[in-house]
C-alpha positions in Angstrom: -23.4 -2.6 13.4 -23.6 1.0 14.9 -21.0 3.2 12.9 -21.1 6.9 12.5 -22.4 8.0 9.1 -21.7 11.6 9.7 -19.6 13.1 6.8 -18.6 16.2 8.4 -15.0 17.4 8.7 -14.9 16.4 12.4 -16.2 12.8 11.5 -13.6 12.6 8.8 -10.7 13.6 11.2 -12.1 11.2 13.7 -11.8 8.3 11.4 -8.7 9.7 9.6 -6.2 10.1 12.2 -6.2 6.4 13.5 -6.2 5.3 9.9 -3.3 7.6 9.0 -1.2 6.3 12.0 -2.2 2.6 11.0 -0.7 3.1 7.5 2.4 5.0 8.7 2.9 2.2 11.1 2.5 -0.4 8.4 5.1 1.4 6.4 7.3 1.4 9.3 8.5 -2.1 8.4 9.9 -0.7 5.3 11.6 2.1 7.3 13.0 -0.2 9.8 14.3 -2.5 7.0 15.9 0.4 5.1 17.4 1.7 8.4 18.8 -1.5 9.9 20.5 -2.9 6.7 22.5 0.1 6.6 25.1 -1.7 8.4 25.4 -4.2 5.7 26.3 -1.5 3.1 25.0 0.2 0.0 24.4 -3.2 -1.7 21.8 -4.0 1.0 20.1 -0.6 0.6 19.8 -1.3 -3.2 18.4 -4.8 -2.5 15.7 -3.5 -0.1 14.8 -0.7 -2.7 14.5 -3.6 -5.6 12.5 -5.8 -3.4 10.1 -3.2 -2.4 8.9 -3.0 -5.9 8.3 -6.8 -6.1 6.4 -6.7 -2.6 4.1 -3.9 -4.2 3.3 -6.4 -6.9 2.6 -9.1 -4.3 0.1 -6.6 -2.7 -1.6 -6.2 -5.9 -2.6 -9.9 -5.8 -3.5 -9.5 -2.1 -5.6 -6.5 -2.9 -8.1 -8.8 -4.9 -9.3 -10.0 -1.5 -9.0 -6.5 0.2 -10.7 -4.6 -2.7 -13.3 -7.1 -3.3 -14.5 -7.1 0.3 -14.1 -3.6 1.7 -16.9 -1.8 -0.5 -19.3 -4.8 0.3 -18.5 -4.7 4.0 -18.9 -0.8 4.1 -22.3 -1.1 2.3 -23.6 -4.0 4.3 -22.5 -1.9 7.6 -24.5 1.1 6.3 -27.5 -1.1 5.6 -27.2 -2.8 9.0 -27.1 -6.2 7.2 -25.1 -8.4 9.8 -25.5 -11.6 7.8 -24.3 -10.0 4.4 -21.3 -8.4 6.5 -20.2 -11.6 8.0 -20.6 -13.6 4.8 -18.3 -11.4 2.9 -15.7 -11.4 5.7 -15.5 -15.2 5.7 -15.1 -15.3 1.9 -12.4 -12.5 2.0 -10.4 -14.5 4.6 -10.7 -17.8 2.6 -9.7 -16.0 -0.5 -6.7 -14.4 1.3 -5.6 -18.1 2.4 -5.7 -19.3 -1.1 -3.8 -16.2 -2.4 -1.1 -16.7 0.3 -0.4 -20.4 -0.6 -0.2 -19.3 -4.3 2.1 -16.5 -3.6 4.5 -18.5 -1.5 4.9 -21.2 -4.0 5.3 -19.2 -7.1 7.5 -16.6 -5.3 9.9 -19.0 -4.0 10.7 -20.3 -7.5 10.3 -17.1 -9.4 12.5 -14.8 -7.3 15.9 -15.6 -8.9 14.3 -14.8 -12.3 12.9 -11.5 -10.9 16.1 -10.4 -9.6 17.9 -11.0 -12.8 15.1 -9.0 -14.5 16.1 -5.9 -12.4 19.6 -6.1 -13.8 21.0 -5.2 -10.4 24.7 -5.1 -9.5 26.3 -8.5 -8.8 26.5 -7.8 -5.0 22.9 -6.8 -4.8 21.3 -9.9 -6.6 22.1 -12.5 -3.9 20.9 -10.1 -1.1 17.8 -9.5 -2.9 16.9 -13.2 -3.6 17.7 -14.0 0.1 15.5 -11.2 1.4 12.5 -12.2 -0.9 12.6 -15.9 -0.4 12.3 -15.6 3.1 9.5 -13.4 2.8 7.7 -16.0 0.5 8.5 -18.8 2.8 6.2 -17.3 5.5 4.1 -14.8 3.6 0.5 -15.8 4.8 0.6 -13.1 7.7 1.5 -10.4 5.2 -1.6 -11.5 3.2 -4.0 -11.7 6.1 -2.9 -8.5 7.8 -4.1 -6.0 5.2 -7.4 -8.0 4.8 -8.0 -7.8 8.5 -7.1 -4.2 8.7 -9.4 -3.0 5.9 -12.4 -5.0 7.3 -12.2 -2.8 10.5 -11.7 0.3 8.2 -14.8 -0.6 6.1 -16.8 -0.9 9.4 -15.9 2.5 10.4 -13.7 1.3 13.2 -10.1 2.6 12.7 -8.5 2.4 16.1 -8.1 -1.4 16.3 -5.9 -1.5 13.2 -4.0 1.3 14.6 -3.2 -0.4 17.9 -2.3 -3.6 15.9 -0.1 -1.9 13.7 1.7 -0.2 16.5 2.3 -3.5 18.3 3.5 -5.1 15.2 6.0 -2.2 14.4 7.4 -2.0 18.1 8.0 -6.0 17.8 9.7 -5.6 14.4 11.9 -2.8 15.7 13.1 -5.1 18.4 13.5 -8.2 16.2 15.2 -6.4 13.2 18.6 -5.8 14.9 18.5 -9.1 16.8 17.9 -11.2 13.6 20.1 -9.0 11.3 23.2 -8.8 13.4 22.7 -11.5 16.0 23.5 -11.2 19.8 26.5 -12.7 21.6 28.3 -15.3 19.7 25.4 -15.7 17.2 26.1 -13.6 14.0 22.5 -13.2 12.9 21.0 -13.9 9.6 21.9 -10.7 7.7 19.3 -9.4 5.3 17.3 -12.5 5.7 16.6 -11.5 9.3 14.9 -8.4 8.3 12.3 -10.4 6.3 11.9 -12.7 9.0 11.4 -10.1 11.6 8.5 -8.6 9.4 6.8 -11.9 9.0 7.1 -12.8 12.8 5.6 -9.6 14.0 2.7 -9.4 11.4 1.9 -13.0 12.3 1.2 -12.3 15.8 -0.8 -9.2 15.2 -2.9 -10.9 12.4 -4.0 -13.5 14.8 -4.9 -11.0 17.4 -7.0 -9.0 14.6 -9.1 -12.1 14.0 -9.7 -12.7 17.6 -10.8 -9.0 17.9 -13.1 -9.3 14.9 -15.0 -12.1 16.7 -14.9 -10.6 20.2 -15.7 -7.0 19.3 -18.1 -7.5 16.3 -19.4 -10.9 16.9 -18.4 -11.9 13.5 -19.0 -15.6 12.9 -15.7 -16.7 11.1 -16.8 -20.3 10.9 -20.2 -21.7 10.2 -19.3 -25.0 8.7 -20.7 -23.8 5.2 -18.2 -24.1 2.1 -17.2 -21.1 0.4 -19.5 -20.2 -2.6 -18.1 -19.6 -6.1 -20.7 -16.9 -6.7 -19.6 -14.8 -3.8 -15.9 -15.3 -4.7 -16.5 -14.2 -8.3 -18.3 -11.2 -7.1 -15.4 -10.2 -4.9 -12.8 -10.8 -7.7 -15.1 -8.7 -10.1 -14.8 -5.8 -7.7 -11.1 -6.2 -6.4 -9.4 -7.1 -9.7 -9.6 -3.7 -11.7 -7.8 -2.0 -8.5 -5.5 -5.1 -8.1 -4.4 -4.7 -11.7 -3.8 -1.0 -11.3 -1.4 -1.7 -8.3 0.2 -4.3 -10.3 0.7 -2.0 -13.3 2.2 0.4 -10.9 4.6 -2.1 -9.6 5.3 -3.5 -13.1 6.3 0.0 -14.4 8.7 0.3 -11.6 10.1 -3.1 -12.7 10.6 -1.7 -16.1 12.1 1.4 -14.7 14.6 -0.4 -12.8 15.6 -2.6 -15.9 15.6 0.4 -18.4 16.5 3.6 -16.5 17.3 3.3 -12.7 19.7 0.2 -13.2 21.7 1.7 -16.1 22.0 5.0 -14.0 24.1 3.0 -11.3 23.9 1.5 -7.8 23.9 5.0 -6.1 20.6 5.9 -8.0 19.1 2.6 -7.1 20.1 3.1 -3.2 19.1 6.6 -3.3 15.7 5.8 -4.7 15.3 3.1 -1.8 15.9 5.8 0.9 13.7 8.4 -0.7 10.9 5.9 -1.4 11.0 4.1 1.9 11.9 6.7 4.3 10.0 9.8 3.0 7.1 8.6 0.6 6.4 5.8 2.9 5.7 8.5 5.6 3.8 11.0 3.4 1.7 8.4 1.4 0.2 6.9 4.4 -1.2 10.1 5.5 -2.9 10.6 2.2 -4.0 7.2 2.1 -5.4 7.3 5.8 -7.4 10.3 4.8 -8.6 8.7 1.7 -9.7 5.4 3.4 -11.8 7.3 6.1 -13.5 9.1 3.1 -13.8 5.8 1.4 -15.4 4.4 4.3 -17.8 7.2 4.8 -18.8 7.2 1.1 -19.5 3.4 1.0 -21.6 3.4 4.3 -23.5 6.5 3.4 -24.4 4.9 -0.2 -25.3 1.8 1.5 -27.7 3.7 3.8 -29.1 5.5 0.5 -27.7 8.9 1.4 -25.8 10.1 -1.7 -26.0 13.7 -0.8 -24.0 12.9 2.4 -21.5 10.8 0.4 -20.8 13.8 -1.6 -20.3 16.0 1.5 -17.7 13.5 2.7 -15.9 13.8 -0.7 -15.6 17.5 -0.2 -14.3 17.4 3.4 -11.8 14.7 2.5 -10.6 16.6 -0.5 -9.9 19.7 1.7 -8.1 17.7 4.3 -5.9 16.0 1.8 -4.8 19.2 0.1 -3.7 20.7 3.4 -1.7 17.6 4.3 -0.2 17.5 0.7 1.3 21.0 1.0 2.6 20.3 4.5 4.5 17.2 3.2 5.8 19.1 0.1 7.4 21.6 2.6 8.5 18.8 4.8 10.3 17.1 1.9 12.0 20.2 0.7 13.3 21.5 4.2 13.6 18.2 6.0 15.4 16.1 3.3 19.0 17.4 4.2 18.4 16.6 7.8 16.7 13.1 7.5 18.5 11.5 4.6 22.0 11.4 6.2 20.5 9.1 8.9 20.3 6.3 6.4 23.5 6.2 4.7 27.2 7.8 5.0 28.1 7.0 1.3 28.2 10.5 -0.5 26.9 9.1 -3.8 24.0 7.5 -2.3 23.2 10.5 -0.2 23.3 12.9 -3.1 20.9 10.7 -5.1 18.5 10.4 -2.2 18.5 14.1 -1.7 17.9 14.6 -5.4 14.9 12.4 -5.4 13.4 14.0 -2.2 13.7 17.5 -3.6 12.2 16.8 -6.9 9.4 14.5 -5.6 8.5 17.4 -3.0 6.8 19.1 -5.9 4.2 16.4 -6.5 3.0 15.7 -2.8 0.1 17.8 -3.4 -0.8 16.0 -6.6 -0.4 12.5 -4.9 -2.8 13.5 -2.2 -5.4 14.7 -4.7 -4.9 11.5 -6.7 -5.3 9.4 -3.6 -8.3 10.9 -2.1 -10.4 10.8 -5.5 -9.2 7.2 -6.2 -10.4 6.0 -2.8 -13.7 7.6 -3.4 -14.3 5.5 -6.5 -13.0 2.4 -4.5 -15.4 3.1 -1.5 -18.2 3.3 -3.9 -17.5 -0.1 -5.5 -16.8 1.5 -8.9 -13.2 0.4 -9.8 -13.0 0.3 -13.6 -12.1 3.9 -13.8 -9.2 3.4 -11.3 -7.8 0.6 -13.6 -7.9 2.8 -16.8 -6.6 6.0 -15.4 -3.9 4.2 -13.5 -2.9 2.2 -16.6 -2.4 5.2 -18.7 -0.7 7.4 -16.2 1.8 4.6 -14.9 2.6 3.2 -18.2 3.5 6.6 -19.6 6.3 6.9 -17.1 8.5 4.5 -18.7 9.0 6.1 -22.2 8.9 9.5 -20.6 11.5 8.7 -18.0 13.8 7.1 -20.6 13.5 10.2 -22.9 14.0 12.8 -20.1 17.0 10.8 -18.5 18.9 9.6 -21.6 17.6 11.3 -24.8 17.6 14.7 -23.2 20.5 14.0 -20.8 18.9 14.9 -17.6 19.9 11.6 -15.8 18.1 10.7 -12.5 16.5 14.2 -12.4 14.8 13.4 -15.7 13.3 10.1 -14.2 12.0 11.7 -11.2 10.4 14.6 -13.1 8.8 12.0 -15.3 7.1 10.7 -12.2 5.9 14.1 -11.2 4.4 14.7 -14.7 2.5 11.5 -14.8 1.3 12.1 -11.3 -0.3 15.4 -12.4 -2.1 13.4 -15.3 -3.5 10.8 -12.8 -4.7 13.3 -10.4 -6.5 15.2 -13.1 -8.1 12.1 -14.3 -9.3 10.8 -11.0 -10.8 14.4 -10.1 -12.7 14.5 -13.3 -14.1 10.9 -12.8 -15.3 11.8 -9.3 -17.0 15.0 -10.6 -19.0 13.1 -13.2 -20.8 11.4 -10.2 -21.4 7.9 -11.7 -20.1 6.3 -8.5 -23.2 7.3 -6.7 -25.4 4.6 -8.3 -26.3 1.4 -7.0 -23.9 -1.6 -7.1 -25.0 -4.6 -9.4 -27.2 -7.1 -7.8 -25.4 -9.1 -5.2 -25.2 -12.3 -6.8 -23.0 -13.7 -4.3 -25.5 -13.1 -1.3 -26.6 -16.0 0.7 -29.7 -17.7 -0.7 
């Protein structure tokens, strides 16, 4: 239970760099998929882009267990309450298994309907269905992996998830070309092979993560006692607002695909996929890793009754996030023309990917600011503001994007600028909410605690 509470800049950096690498490596699955399906053509790029939005929607459901357990584990760690910590972890894993079974059944049957809702091209739809149904068939590792990772983060131990993610990505890197294109006389599984490679690699590292929770932290994963409804309700109460905000984010992109991206054509869809999965899937993990480090420090210091030190963590993590945001803005602007051609040789797709990257470069600092302040609220266990700010900012994207793209005639550029404008609104909202300081108060009485 000995985890550092020092909220100074060095402590933030010490926690942040493994966390950043963990999230970068986690998004390596998306980069791997986007890169390796290139040999299948532009339709495969578009299918991965569309599927990514639905996978984010899946993660929203998974986050009920992640967001419902992490603040409780962080506070229990700060208070040195081993029994409370272990009880939360057992319920989080049990809740995760239930979520995995539910997603597998619903996802398998709903995937064809979801693909039609995206209004993708005829050649894209069967690829999207094949990729997603394979994911749903073996989704349990994809549910348990983020729960396990965030349990380590909440306890202030960030290197284990980093190593687990590194092993998973290396395994995925080897499995992707083999399962997609085959070897020798075997022709491979096509885009379904990319999905299977992701599930297999995450499955092995999820099992190893559970073993390490027991061996390194002596956590009792099984006591013979049944899961308690009161504890599960407490976790759902904490995790649901953040999960809903993620779901709204994904739902907005579903609406954008149906109303704006799809009508703008396959090249825009594929270009979005490259920009989102090959660029933002690198920048956002840096912001998120820094934010999660701050979130852990905030939660543990509040658990130890040190609100002043929690504020110090906020100041340091904000400063670090802003520096990294500026660096990525420059990286997008100057690196885009060199990196995007690695993912496609189709001129139309490449042009749209470069347009996306150049415009989204302007909002990287804002994304960093938004992410850091959002995770302060998350780590403190005060998620309601996250829901309302995310709801307003994300939902506004759809009418604004349609107006800029079609009514004003700016096309894809108008769509991407709508994302920048709404990101500014969310960043301002989260900053103001953190400054109000209401997150420093105690959590409600732990009704789920063991009797």
